[in-house]
C-alpha positions as a LaTeX table, in Angstrom:
\begin{tabular}{lrrr}
\hline
Residue & $x$ (\AA) & $y$ (\AA) & $z$ (\AA) \\
\hline
Unk1 & $-31.37$ & 12.77 & $-26.03$ \\
Unk2 & $-34.93$ & 11.51 & $-25.66$ \\
Unk3 & $-34.64$ & 8.62 & $-28.11$ \\
Unk4 & $-32.26$ & 5.70 & $-28.30$ \\
Unk5 & $-32.12$ & 5.96 & $-32.10$ \\
Unk6 & $-28.52$ & 6.09 & $-33.19$ \\
Unk7 & $-27.27$ & 4.84 & $-29.80$ \\
Unk8 & $-24.74$ & 2.02 & $-29.82$ \\
Unk9 & $-23.54$ & $-0.04$ & $-26.83$ \\
Unk10 & $-19.77$ & $-0.53$ & $-26.82$ \\
Unk11 & $-18.71$ & $-3.43$ & $-24.60$ \\
Unk12 & $-15.33$ & $-4.81$ & $-23.61$ \\
Unk13 & $-13.42$ & $-1.55$ & $-23.90$ \\
Unk14 & $-10.10$ & $-1.03$ & $-22.17$ \\
Unk15 & $-10.03$ & 0.86 & $-18.88$ \\
Unk16 & $-7.70$ & 3.32 & $-20.65$ \\
Unk17 & $-10.22$ & 4.13 & $-23.39$ \\
Unk18 & $-11.59$ & 7.66 & $-23.04$ \\
Unk19 & $-14.74$ & 9.28 & $-24.35$ \\
Unk20 & $-12.57$ & 11.33 & $-26.69$ \\
Unk21 & $-10.93$ & 8.19 & $-28.11$ \\
Unk22 & $-14.36$ & 6.62 & $-28.75$ \\
Unk23 & $-15.52$ & 9.79 & $-30.48$ \\
Unk24 & $-12.41$ & 9.97 & $-32.65$ \\
Unk25 & $-12.61$ & 6.31 & $-33.62$ \\
Unk26 & $-16.33$ & 6.12 & $-34.41$ \\
Unk27 & $-16.28$ & 9.55 & $-36.05$ \\
Unk28 & $-14.90$ & 7.86 & $-39.16$ \\
Unk29 & $-18.38$ & 6.38 & $-39.70$ \\
Unk30 & $-20.40$ & 9.55 & $-39.25$ \\
Unk31 & $-21.14$ & 12.48 & $-36.97$ \\
Unk32 & $-20.94$ & 11.47 & $-33.30$ \\
Unk33 & $-23.25$ & 13.43 & $-31.02$ \\
Unk34 & $-22.20$ & 11.93 & $-27.71$ \\
Unk35 & $-19.84$ & 9.38 & $-26.18$ \\
Unk36 & $-20.04$ & 8.03 & $-22.65$ \\
Unk37 & $-17.69$ & 5.68 & $-20.81$ \\
Unk38 & $-19.54$ & 4.28 & $-17.82$ \\
Unk39 & $-17.71$ & 4.60 & $-14.49$ \\
Unk40 & $-18.14$ & 3.06 & $-11.06$ \\
Unk41 & $-19.96$ & 5.51 & $-8.78$ \\
Unk42 & $-17.77$ & 4.69 & $-5.78$ \\
Unk43 & $-14.29$ & 4.43 & $-7.28$ \\
Unk44 & $-14.68$ & 6.48 & $-10.45$ \\
Unk45 & $-12.91$ & 3.74 & $-12.42$ \\
Unk46 & $-14.20$ & 2.85 & $-15.88$ \\
Unk47 & $-16.47$ & $-0.21$ & $-15.95$ \\
Unk48 & $-15.35$ & $-1.48$ & $-19.37$ \\
Unk49 & $-18.30$ & $-0.34$ & $-21.46$ \\
Unk50 & $-19.88$ & 2.76 & $-22.88$ \\
Unk51 & $-22.17$ & 4.22 & $-25.50$ \\
Unk52 & $-21.82$ & 6.19 & $-28.72$ \\
Unk53 & $-24.69$ & 8.22 & $-30.18$ \\
Unk54 & $-24.65$ & 8.99 & $-33.89$ \\
Unk55 & $-26.52$ & 11.88 & $-35.51$ \\
Unk56 & $-27.74$ & 9.54 & $-38.27$ \\
Unk57 & $-29.14$ & 6.21 & $-37.00$ \\
Unk58 & $-28.45$ & 4.65 & $-40.43$ \\
Unk59 & $-24.72$ & 4.72 & $-39.57$ \\
Unk60 & $-25.28$ & 1.88 & $-37.10$ \\
Unk61 & $-25.64$ & $-0.63$ & $-39.94$ \\
Unk62 & $-22.19$ & 0.25 & $-41.28$ \\
Unk63 & $-20.61$ & 0.15 & $-37.81$ \\
Unk64 & $-22.09$ & $-3.25$ & $-36.98$ \\
Unk65 & $-20.72$ & $-4.80$ & $-40.18$ \\
Unk66 & $-17.10$ & $-4.20$ & $-39.14$ \\
Unk67 & $-14.90$ & $-5.61$ & $-36.38$ \\
Unk68 & $-13.33$ & $-2.96$ & $-34.18$ \\
Unk69 & $-10.11$ & $-2.81$ & $-32.16$ \\
Unk70 & $-9.70$ & 0.15 & $-29.82$ \\
Unk71 & $-6.74$ & 0.36 & $-27.43$ \\
Unk72 & $-5.89$ & $-3.27$ & $-28.22$ \\
Unk73 & $-9.35$ & $-4.60$ & $-27.36$ \\
Unk74 & $-11.63$ & $-6.24$ & $-29.93$ \\
\hline
\end{tabular}
């Protein structure tokens, strides 16, 4: 994706949270084009943050109005 429109930073996620889980959770707000959980290049372990890209950038306003708990992390 060439633009950052519709891209949301997700910080403080659990090391157990997968890209699929992020997609399923945020899919309730609108169509999710991509999810990424950032991983350490050396160990391959998740780094505790990721990104979600929505098809419609207007969805971000709705997402940012709510508090979210995924895998026990706020």
